[in-house]
N, C-alpha and C positions, 0 to 999 in steps of 0.2 A: 504492499498501500504507501503513494507518495507523498514522504515531510507533505503536515498538515493536514491532511487528507480526514475526515468524518468520517468514519465506520455507521452504522444499522442494528439494531439488536437486535440480535434474535428473529427471525419469522417477522416483520417490521418490510411490507410489500412499501418499494418504488412510490407506485400510487400517486393519484390524484391526490392531496386533498381539499385542505377545506370548507369548503357550506355548498350541494350540492347542485348542479347545474338544472338552471329553471323552468319547466316546463315549458309550453308554446301557448300552451292558454296565460299563465302565469302575465308570460309575456302580454298575448296582449290584455293583457289585464293594463297591464301598469303601461303601457301605452296611450290608452284610454284616458288613464289617472294622469299622464302627462299634458293630453290633450284637453282634458276639463282644464285643466289646472289654468292653460296658452290661454284661456280663451277668457276667464275670470281675466288672467291680467289683459289680454291685451284691448280685452273692452273694458275695464276701468279705470285703463294708461298710458294707453295706443299702443302701438307692434313698438314707432324704434324706447320709447323708453321701459319696456321690455327690453331685460339680459335672459341670457338662459340656465343663469345661477337664480336667478326669483321663479323660473320656473317649477326648478330641481329642487328648488328648499318647500316650497308648495305642498311635490310632495312629497319630499321626505330620502332623498337623492339627490347624487351630487349633478351637477354640469356633464361629468366629463360623458355621467350615464348619458343624459339629452340629448348626445348630440351620438352617441351609439344606435341609438334609436331612427334620428332622426340631424338629418342634413344641417338643416336649419332648422327658425325661431320662425318660422310659416304654417311649414311644414309638419311644427309640433297639430298642427290642427287635423293632417288631414283625416287620421280611423273615425271622426265625427266627421267628416264631407262624405268619409268611401263607406257609414255603420250599414248604411241602408244599402249600399248591393245587392250582397244573396238572401234578404227576404226582396228587399220585390222579385227578386230574382225568382224564387220558391213562390208568394202569387201569381205572377206572370203560371209556373209552370201547374200552378193549381185550379187556375181562372177557366172559373164549365162557361161552356157556350154560351147559356140565359147567363148569366151571368156579368150585370154594366161591370166595365175594369173601370169606372171608378171605385167603385165598391169593391171589388175583390184588391185592387192596390192601395184600398183606406189604413187599413191595421199596421202595411209595411211602410208607408210612408210617412206616415206622421202618432203611431203609436211609443211606447219601450225602445223596442225594437227597431225604427228608426232611424237617420239621422238629424232627425229636426229635433230630437228628444235631450238630448244630453249636453247641456248639463240639463241648465234652469232654460230653459223656449227665449223669453225678453232675454238672452244674452246670446244669445242665437242667431236671432235675426239684428242684437248688433251688430254681432263680428260681422253676419252677413253683410251691411252695411258697411262696414270699412276694404271688404274684396269690390267695391268701388272707390277708395283711393290709395289702399295697398295695395303696388305692383303684387309680389312676394304673397299676398294674400288670395288673390286674384287668379297667379299664378298653381297655385292648388285648391284651387275651388273646380278650373278649368279641369284640371287635372282630370277631380275625379268623378268625372262627370265624359269625363272622354277612355277614362278609362274600364264606367260602367256600360260601353256602350255595348261592344261585343258582348258579354254576361248577359244585360237582353237580348240579343238576338239569338242562342245558346236557348237561353230560355223559352223565347216561339219557336225557336227548331221542338226544340222538347215538345212543345202543347203542342205542334201539326206533325208535331211521330214524322220529326225527318232523323234522320242518322246525321247530314251536317245541315250547312248556316247557310242558307239561298239568299238572292239581292232579295227577297220580300219582308224574311224577314231584321234582311237589313234597313232596311229601307224604315220597317216600322219599328224595330229598336230606335230608329235614327229618331221616327215624331215622337216619341213618348222619352226617348231623354232630354228634348228639344224641352217637350212638355214640365215636366217633373223643374229643368233649369227652370225654366221662365215660371213659374206656378210663382214655386221659392225667392226670385229674387221680383219680382211685383208682389207679396208677399214683403220679406225683407225693407221692398225700397221706398212701397209703396204708402206702406203702414205705419198706425201712429206709437211715431219714437220711443211718445213717454210710453206709451201702451203693458205695463208692467204684470199684470194679473194672469197665468200660465195658463188658466181655466179661456177666459176672454178669447189668449195668443193666440190659441189648441184650435179657435172654436173658428176662429178667421183665416187660421191656416191650411185646418182643415175645409173649411167648403174653396180656397182658394186651389190648391188642387182637386176638388174632387171637379171642379169647375173646368182645372184643363185640362184635365186626363176623359173629361165629355167627348168635349171642344178634339182630342186625342185620336181620343176612341172609336170614332165619325171616319178617319180612315186605318183604323183597325178588325174593325168587325170584318 
């Protein structure tokens, strides 16, 4: 043994020590916790005045952990913008032929599993208002919808019993995606900026989304 080397006790493994690796579920939970904290800070203090350190402190993690999960502070909100994609896709697959599209998607787009229910709905509205003036947030918002479109197309193809996504499914997905984005932006940008009652805010969002989906359904039927 070289001089200065430290021998291990008999039977002790050189294997990995310390805390066990995080599960994928826990990683997803941390991402959502960071996203919620980022929303609260962006709305309260603005994007420019918010740092990665502050976001981490709000969650109880280091700034290094924040950057491990997200490449920029604006991207911290991406789990909230993307949270409803799978729920909407599942609702599309389960959409009955005799069911209005707005009924099929209402729960997925406005309830607890949807992107707009986390965290406090008026804060999400305020965050979406920031996407008009903050290019970084705008890019994250549009990227979420860009990623959603092929998922919706696959779900619509599955509903139609197709093995592959066809042009019709892609066009339908684009229409649906545009309707949802336009509805949420209409709700956020043209609504009462001072509205803070969650029940009233949710009712307004539900009404706006249903109206947009009813229009989109005319081309999706």
